[in-house]
Residue, then its C-alpha position, 0 to 999 in steps of 0.5 A: x517531473x510530473x506537475x499536476x495543474x494548480x486546480x486539480x492540487x485544490x481538488x485533492x486538497x478539498x478531498x482530503x480535508x473532506x475525507x478526514x472529517x468524514x473518517x478522522x485521521x487514520x492510525x496504523x500499526x508501526x512496524x518494522x521494515x522487514x515486518x512490514x515487508x512480509x505482511x505486504x507479500x502475505x496481503x497479496x491477493x487476500x484480505x486483511x483478515x487472511x493476512x493477519x491470520x497468516x502472519x500470526x502463525x509465521x510469528x508464531x511459528x518461527x521467532x525470528x525472521x532469521x529463522x524464517x530465512x532459514x527454515x525449511x520452505x515447506x515449514x513456512x508455506x505451511x504456516x502462511x497458507x490462510x494467506x492463500x497463494x502459499x506456494x508463491x508467497x513462501x519462497x517469495x519471503x525466504x528470497x526477499x530475507x536472503x536478499x536483505x541479509x545478502x546486501x547488508x549483512x543483517x536483516x534489517x531495512x533501516x538503511x532505507x531511513x537515510x535513502x531519498x525515496x526514488x533509491x529506497x524504492x528502486x532498491x526495494x523492488x529490485x527484489x524479486x516479487x516486490x512491486x510498486x505497492x510494496x515498495x511503497x507501503x515500506x517505505x511509507x508506513x515504516x520510514x516516513x517517505x513520501x510515497x503514495x501506495x495505489x491499490x485497487x481501491x485507491x486507483x478506483x476512487x482517483x479515477x472516479x473522483x477526477x484526480x487522475x488521467x483515466x488512462x493511468x495504470x496503477x503503477x503511473x497513478x503512485x507517481x501521479x498521486x505523489x506529486x498531488x499530495x503535500x506533505x503529511x497528506x499521504x499516509x492518510x489519504x491513502x487510508x481513507x481513500x481505501x476506506x471510502x472504496x471499501x464501504x461506498x465506492x465499491x467496484x460494481x455498486x457504488x453508492x454515489x448519493x451517499x458518498x461525502x465526495x459526490x459534489x466533488x466526484x466526476x463518476x457522481x455527476x454523471x450517475x447520480x440522479 
């Protein structure tokens, strides 16, 4: 069982509080589990605008997820082409929809609400092409589970802040951040860390001098005059 030191938990609390003061309480659109799963698969290796366009085109072309599941694969690929990697994502989405149907007799993931976090995560990641990040997004934002999704922004920012060991990879950081967070933090802190990573703590040119967390950040201490 992961048990971060108390000092680091206090640091995480300060980070969370400062980001809330800086950015406010983030809001997100709540989708059903299947819709979130499809949208997250579409988001892989692309930006939000391309994902949203591909998702809108898919929903306009097919009235139900059952229709997507049973459609000609090429029609699905054409609908989601703006998201990139359509030849991979189209078959992956259809296979996931078939997996859900075959396992539970209907296209719904609402059974995840009654499963403990680890059981739900294990079930979702058993689907080909669904990794820890995708599973955590579905479990957190659709079913309120205390999962902590880790994308490239979250992984980079938590490393620079010193909220995790520098040797932890993205998958390991999921579990570490879950243990570091108190109840109710997971969604807001995840989203605010992403915003910080996009607007301030960029990969190549972090704006340390303008960062609201610079006094807490290990990286900024060594790179800010």
